[in-house]
Backbone as CSV, one residue per row, in Angstrom:
resi,resn,N_x,N_y,N_z,CA_x,CA_y,CA_z,C_x,C_y,C_z
1,MET,-10.188,2.038,16.936,-11.216,1.165,15.915,-10.674,-0.001,15.138
2,TYR,-11.119,-1.025,15.104,-10.228,-2.387,14.795,-11.279,-2.594,13.326
3,THR,-10.254,-3.131,12.164,-10.432,-3.513,10.716,-10.304,-5.158,10.857
4,ASP,-10.912,-6.173,10.386,-10.209,-7.016,9.562,-9.312,-7.339,8.824
5,ASP,-9.063,-6.014,7.963,-8.488,-6.265,6.832,-7.348,-5.344,6.622
6,THR,-6.816,-5.209,8.112,-5.387,-4.452,8.181,-4.763,-5.195,9.140
7,HIS,-3.235,-4.919,9.198,-2.572,-5.994,10.320,-2.972,-5.601,11.315
8,ARG,-3.099,-6.702,12.213,-3.233,-6.479,13.609,-4.437,-5.457,14.144
9,GLY,-5.189,-5.283,13.201,-6.174,-4.296,13.264,-6.357,-2.614,13.215
10,TYR,-4.923,-2.487,12.971,-4.751,-0.989,12.752,-5.295,-0.533,12.035
11,ILE,-5.692,0.609,12.329,-6.396,1.482,11.250,-5.629,3.076,10.760
12,GLY,-4.140,2.978,11.106,-3.379,3.735,10.298,-3.289,5.347,11.152
13,GLY,-3.544,5.161,12.409,-3.191,6.518,12.765,-4.258,7.515,12.460
14,GLY,-4.327,8.718,13.373,-5.016,10.002,12.852,-6.363,9.806,13.164
15,ALA,-7.588,10.491,13.175,-8.882,10.475,13.109,-9.530,9.492,11.933
16,VAL,-11.131,8.796,12.407,-11.178,7.936,11.445,-11.719,8.775,10.348
17,GLU,-12.034,10.032,10.257,-12.102,10.649,9.149,-11.016,10.813,8.043
18,ASP,-9.971,10.720,8.971,-8.408,10.723,7.868,-8.412,9.106,7.443
19,HIS,-8.751,8.220,8.205,-8.666,7.053,7.547,-9.619,6.908,6.605
20,LYS,-10.615,7.289,6.702,-11.435,6.812,5.557,-11.157,7.343,4.237
21,ALA,-10.440,8.867,4.401,-9.851,9.253,3.073,-8.790,8.728,2.967
22,GLN,-8.088,8.436,3.545,-6.742,7.701,2.983,-7.119,6.053,2.272
23,ILE,-8.389,5.347,2.967,-8.659,4.136,2.449,-9.123,4.641,0.947
24,GLU,-10.184,5.432,0.931,-11.042,6.020,-0.337,-9.649,6.156,-1.118
25,ASN,-8.499,6.949,-1.012,-7.569,7.418,-1.799,-6.794,6.024,-2.645
26,ILE,-6.646,4.907,-1.422,-6.095,3.739,-1.999,-6.846,3.053,-2.860
27,LYS,-8.020,2.941,-2.291,-9.284,2.040,-3.419,-9.116,2.826,-4.934
28,ARG,-9.160,4.255,-4.801,-8.955,4.765,-5.969,-7.578,4.170,-6.885
29,ARG,-6.550,4.719,-6.204,-5.623,3.987,-6.754,-5.719,2.403,-7.458
30,LEU,-5.944,1.950,-6.606,-6.123,0.230,-6.734,-7.135,-0.361,-8.143
31,ASN,-8.313,0.615,-8.051,-8.814,1.023,-9.655,-8.552,1.328,-10.773
32,ARG,-7.517,2.426,-10.241,-6.645,2.516,-11.697,-5.516,1.452,-12.095
33,ILE,-5.199,1.074,-11.140,-4.129,-0.029,-11.290,-5.320,-1.171,-11.985
34,GLU,-6.021,-1.555,-11.700,-7.120,-2.194,-12.759,-7.269,-2.284,-13.909
35,GLY,-7.559,-1.034,-14.009,-7.927,-0.678,-15.059,-6.525,-0.582,-16.192
36,GLN,-5.304,-0.052,-15.545,-4.353,-0.423,-16.237,-3.838,-1.727,-16.729
37,LEU,-4.293,-2.657,-15.803,-3.824,-4.272,-15.909,-4.783,-4.730,-17.247
38,LYS,-6.121,-4.426,-17.119,-7.037,-4.393,-18.250,-6.565,-4.110,-19.696
39,GLY,-5.724,-3.035,-19.622,-5.079,-2.223,-20.752,-4.391,-2.966,-21.186
40,ILE,-3.368,-3.698,-20.382,-2.073,-4.385,-20.857,-2.829,-5.638,-21.296
41,GLN,-3.938,-6.485,-20.940,-4.169,-7.527,-21.209,-4.800,-7.230,-22.812
42,ARG,-5.332,-5.911,-23.286,-5.609,-5.694,-24.572,-5.026,-5.299,-25.208
43,MET,-3.562,-4.683,-25.044,-2.608,-4.292,-25.838,-2.182,-6.132,-26.297
44,ILE,-2.082,-7.092,-25.280,-1.080,-8.264,-25.844,-2.270,-8.850,-26.462
45,ASP,-3.780,-8.891,-26.524,-4.836,-9.338,-27.028,-4.239,-8.901,-28.643
46,ASN,-4.264,-7.461,-28.807,-3.921,-6.939,-30.352,-2.734,-6.964,-30.830
47,ASP,-1.752,-7.298,-30.013,-0.407,-7.578,-30.409,0.137,-6.356,-30.683
48,ALA,0.094,-5.697,-29.625,0.942,-4.258,-29.288,2.180,-4.437,-29.247
49,CYS,3.117,-3.262,-29.538,4.421,-2.962,-29.466,4.818,-3.674,-28.164
50,CYS,5.942,-4.724,-27.877,6.349,-4.818,-26.406,6.899,-3.534,-25.941
51,VAL,7.767,-2.589,-26.259,8.110,-1.495,-25.718,6.932,-0.978,-25.109
52,ASP,5.855,-0.779,-25.550,4.698,-0.014,-25.463,4.086,-0.859,-23.869
53,ILE,4.120,-2.354,-24.341,3.431,-2.966,-23.269,4.432,-3.021,-22.028
54,LEU,5.927,-2.767,-22.027,6.490,-2.897,-21.301,6.636,-1.504,-20.590
55,VAL,6.312,-0.449,-21.070,6.058,0.789,-20.296,4.949,0.802,-19.563
56,GLN,3.808,0.241,-20.047,2.439,0.022,-19.131,2.902,-0.509,-17.683
57,ILE,3.562,-1.722,-18.275,3.843,-2.711,-16.767,4.643,-2.008,-15.979
58,SER,5.728,-0.963,-16.254,6.727,-0.235,-15.540,5.491,0.730,-14.591
59,ALA,4.730,1.396,-15.375,3.822,1.950,-14.824,2.580,1.696,-13.669
60,VAL,2.403,0.266,-13.843,1.716,-0.653,-12.983,2.556,-0.719,-11.718
61,ARG,3.564,-1.145,-11.916,4.724,-1.566,-10.679,4.947,-0.504,-10.083
62,ALA,5.132,0.944,-10.504,5.060,1.940,-9.743,4.054,2.445,-9.007
63,ALA,2.934,2.523,-9.557,1.411,2.169,-9.030,1.626,1.590,-7.645
64,ILE,1.617,0.027,-8.297,1.120,-0.999,-6.828,2.485,-0.330,-5.900
65,SER,3.584,0.216,-6.040,4.795,0.296,-5.476,4.130,1.793,-4.085
66,LYS,3.796,2.427,-4.891,3.338,4.047,-4.178,1.719,3.347,-3.238
67,VAL,1.060,2.798,-3.536,0.394,2.245,-2.695,0.789,1.134,-1.473
68,GLY,1.427,0.381,-1.828,2.342,-0.220,-0.680,2.968,0.757,0.365
69,VAL,3.567,1.868,-0.217,4.371,3.156,0.919,3.076,3.522,1.641
70,LEU,1.901,3.814,0.634,0.698,4.583,1.819,0.381,3.585,2.800
71,ILE,0.285,2.563,2.451,-0.006,1.704,3.853,0.989,1.139,4.573
72,MET,2.242,1.564,4.132,3.316,1.283,5.007,3.394,2.662,6.043
73,GLU,3.167,3.717,5.327,3.067,4.804,5.923,1.929,4.898,7.187
74,SER,0.923,4.417,6.789,-0.232,4.471,7.644,0.239,3.677,8.766
75,HIS,0.795,2.447,8.724,1.409,1.238,9.690,2.408,1.732,10.409
76,VAL,3.284,2.588,10.127,4.691,3.083,10.949,4.158,4.158,11.990
77,LYS,3.006,4.920,11.433,2.509,6.036,12.071,1.780,5.373,13.522
78,LYS,0.757,4.356,13.230,0.094,3.613,14.271,1.236,3.179,15.360
79,CYS,2.199,2.226,14.505,3.101,1.804,15.600,3.795,2.854,16.498
80,LEU,4.355,3.532,15.794,5.057,4.790,17.009,4.070,5.148,17.599
81,HIS,2.970,5.432,17.296,1.794,6.068,18.525,1.950,5.251,19.651
82,GLN,1.636,3.846,19.002,1.329,2.963,20.275,2.799,2.421,20.927
83,ALA,3.930,2.652,20.281,5.206,2.487,21.087,4.936,3.457,22.104
84,ILE,4.977,4.594,21.663,5.014,5.724,22.873,3.963,5.469,24.003
85,GLN,3.019,5.376,23.370,1.862,5.025,24.721,2.055,3.950,25.518
86,GLU,2.695,2.910,24.935,2.405,1.699,25.859,3.980,1.145,25.852
87,GLU,4.825,2.204,25.548,6.139,1.872,25.967,6.890,0.664,25.808
88,ASN,6.544,0.196,24.840,7.018,-1.327,24.172,8.105,-0.761,22.906
89,SER,8.839,0.038,22.869,9.365,0.424,21.518,10.161,-0.715,21.046
90,GLU,10.697,-1.500,21.695,11.782,-2.867,21.069,10.970,-3.296,20.565
91,GLU,9.900,-4.001,20.624,8.925,-5.163,20.079,8.471,-4.171,18.687
92,THR,8.182,-2.997,18.862,7.532,-2.388,17.787,8.392,-1.933,16.824
93,LEU,9.683,-1.607,17.024,10.730,-1.595,16.315,11.160,-2.533,15.113
94,ASP,11.354,-3.810,16.237,11.117,-5.296,15.386,10.475,-5.270,14.620
95,GLU,9.147,-5.066,14.996,7.739,-5.576,13.805,8.157,-4.546,12.623
96,LEU,8.409,-3.214,12.945,8.600,-2.214,11.920,9.752,-2.935,10.867
97,MET,10.841,-3.007,11.375,11.865,-3.676,10.491,11.579,-4.556,9.668
98,THR,10.865,-5.836,10.418,10.742,-6.842,9.522,9.583,-6.417,8.321
99,ILE,8.467,-5.533,8.682,7.650,-5.271,7.722,8.434,-4.694,6.566
100,MET,9.293,-3.493,6.863,9.922,-2.798,5.719,10.732,-3.888,5.137
101,SER,11.656,-4.334,5.746,12.303,-5.581,4.807,11.850,-6.650,3.953
102,ASN,10.153,-6.873,4.624,9.649,-7.833,3.694,9.106,-6.635,2.346
103,PHE,8.795,-5.399,2.243,8.076,-4.980,1.420,9.267,-4.404,0.464
104,ILE,10.622,-3.991,0.910,11.505,-3.699,0.140,12.021,-4.734,-0.788
105,LYS,11.836,-5.874,-0.515,12.342,-7.141,-1.431,12.124,-7.243,-2.716
């Protein structure tokens, strides 16, 4: 199965049901992050304590990182599975290294 909104059309390995559950998990996390960001905006509008705002910003950053890790895990599993099937491990490893390097910057 291919989708337009994933890198190179990968669905992230495993069964379609697992993929759908993973997408729902990511969407829930993103909705929560969106709510946190709106909360930060309200805090700024209400002239909240800077320390409290920074705590919330830290929480958003951690949540975004977790979403990135979930997406990367999915992609790594798919790439490794594909590399084993197609025996193109060198190209796949290069791609994975590039993706991981860009993510951790």
